[in-house]
N, C-alpha and C positions, 0 to 999 in steps of 0.2 A: 838447810833448814829454813822454813818460812819465818816471817817476822813474828815477834812475840806480841801477844794480845792480852791486855789486862781485863779481867772479868769483874765488873762491879757487883755489889751485893744484890742489887735488884734482879740481876740475871739468875743468881743462885736461888733467890726466893721464888721467882716465877717458875723455875724448873721443878719446884716442890709444892706448888700451889695449884690444885685442880680447879679452882674457881674460874680461871681463864684458860680453857684448853688450848687455844691458839698460841698464846704467849708461853704456856707451859711446854708445848711441843717445840717451839722455836728455841727457847732457852735450853732445854734438855739437849737438843741437837747440837747447838753451838758448844755447850760444855763438853759433850762427848767428842766432838770434832777436835777441840783443842787439847783434850786429854790424849786422844789417838795421835795427833800430830806433834805433841810435845811443845806446843806453842802457847799454852794457856798459863797465865800468871794471876795469882790472887795475893792478898796480904792478910796478915793476922787480923787486921781491922775488918776486912770483908768477911772473914770466917766468923768473927764475933757478931757482926751485924746480922749475918744469916742465922746463926744460932739463936740470937735474941728474938728475931721475928718468928722463927719456926716454933720457939717455945711459947711465945705470948700471943701473937696474932693468928698463927696457923694452928696453934694448940696441938702440935705433933708430939708423939711419944719420944722420950729420951733415946730409946734404942734406934729409932728411925733417924733421928738427927745425928747420932753418933755414926751410923752407917754412911750417911751423906758426907759428914766431915772427913771420915777416913778416905772416901773416894776423892774428895776435893784436895786432900793432902798429896795426891799423886800429881797435882799441878805444881808448878814452881811457886813457892810461898815466900813472900817478902815479909820478914819480921819487922814490926814497927820498933824502931830504935830511938834513942834520944836525938840522934842526928836527923832522922826522918821527921820527928816531931818538930824540930827547929825548922826544917825545910818546909813543913806544912804551914808554919806561922808565916814564913816568907811568901809562899805561894798564895796564901789567903790574901795578903796585902797586894801582891802583884796583880792577881786576877779578880779580886773582889768576890771570892767564893767563900762558903762557910768553912770553918776550920776542918770539919769532918770530910768535906769534899776535897779540901786541900791535902788531907792525909791520903786520899785515894790518888791524887795527882802525884804526890811525893813518892808513893809506893810504886806507881806505874813507871815513873822516871827511874827509880832505883832498879826496877825489874827490866830496864832497857826495852820497854814496850814502845811500839810504833802506834798502836791503836788502843783506845779505851772503849770497851763495849758497855754502854750505859744509857738509860733513858733519863738520868738525872742531870745531865749536862746538855748543852746545845749541840745537836748532831751537826757534824761538819766543822765545828770549831776546833782550832788548834790551841794547845797550851804548850808553848815552846815547840818541840818536835813531836808532841803527842796529839794525834787526831782522834776526836770523839766520833763514835758511830752509834746511833740508836739502832739496835738490831731489830726493833719492832716496827720501824717505818718502812713503807714501800716494800 
């Protein structure tokens, strides 16, 4: 099996946002690939962030959001626990990132991921053993 990849919420949002067709296509392809290969990981935080943006910014219907959430639940889902919240506090201090970004790092760490796909972190940067890759560059 290939290495596990953590999918940040911006990837899920772009896959469901027709305002940028190139990013939408790329994000949808990556999500589908990681579902097929069984290598994709998300967290409950990521699912919440996607749902919030889909409801407010994208103004999508509940039924459409629920369909997407059911599809995303086929990925490995890391549940945010008290221990992961404590780890996020530690990672925030260690790396100087926001608490919410530290939550993403903690969940990716818990999910045993080698790569984090996100445009919200510096592409190519490592956080411990986790490498960030911006899927929309080059």
